[in-house]
C-alpha positions as CSV (number, residue, x, y, z in Angstrom):
1,I,-30.3,-3.2,-1.9
2,R,-28.2,-5.8,-3.9
3,H,-27.6,-3.2,-6.6
4,F,-26.4,-0.7,-4.0
5,L,-24.0,-3.3,-2.5
6,S,-22.5,-4.1,-5.9
7,R,-22.1,-0.4,-6.6
8,K,-20.3,0.0,-3.2
9,N,-18.0,-3.0,-4.0
10,I,-17.1,-1.4,-7.4
11,K,-16.3,1.9,-5.6
12,K,-14.2,0.0,-3.1
13,K,-12.3,-1.8,-5.9
14,R,-11.7,1.4,-7.7
15,I,-10.3,3.0,-4.5
16,N,-8.0,0.0,-4.0
17,L,-6.8,0.3,-7.7
18,D,-6.2,4.0,-7.2
19,S,-4.1,3.4,-4.0
20,L,-2.2,0.7,-5.8
21,S,-1.4,3.0,-8.8
22,F,-0.4,5.8,-6.3
23,N,1.9,3.4,-4.5
24,L,3.4,2.4,-7.8
25,Y,3.9,6.0,-8.8
26,L,5.5,6.8,-5.4
27,L,7.8,3.8,-5.7
28,S,8.9,4.7,-9.3
29,F,9.4,8.3,-8.2
30,L,11.6,7.3,-5.2
31,L,13.5,4.9,-7.5
32,F,14.1,7.7,-10.0
33,V,15.3,10.1,-7.3
34,F,17.6,7.4,-5.9
35,V,19.1,6.6,-9.3
36,F,19.4,10.3,-10.1
37,L,21.3,11.0,-6.9
38,Q,23.5,7.9,-7.4
39,T,24.5,8.9,-11.0
40,R,25.1,12.5,-9.8
41,C,27.4,11.3,-7.0
42,F,29.2,9.0,-9.5
43,I,29.7,11.7,-12.0
44,Y,30.9,14.1,-9.3
45,N,33.3,11.5,-8.0
46,T,34.7,10.7,-11.4
47,R,35.1,14.4,-12.2
48,F,36.8,15.0,-8.8
49,F,39.1,11.9,-9.4
50,S,40.2,13.1,-12.9
51,R,40.8,16.6,-11.5
52,S,43.0,15.2,-8.6
53,Q,44.9,13.1,-11.2
54,N,45.5,16.2,-13.3
55,W,46.6,18.1,-10.2
56,N,49.0,15.3,-9.2
57,A,50.5,15.2,-12.7
């Protein structure tokens, strides 16, 4: 019975570790998407700004 319980605890710990790694992966993915969108918007804005400057000149 004791061996079974220890095995169960190991399984539980493993599940917790997997969920933690999954959360980390999800967080990093969201961060990557956020940064990607921010840089894309920034590049688009700078390009648009330079274009408007050329149009004004």
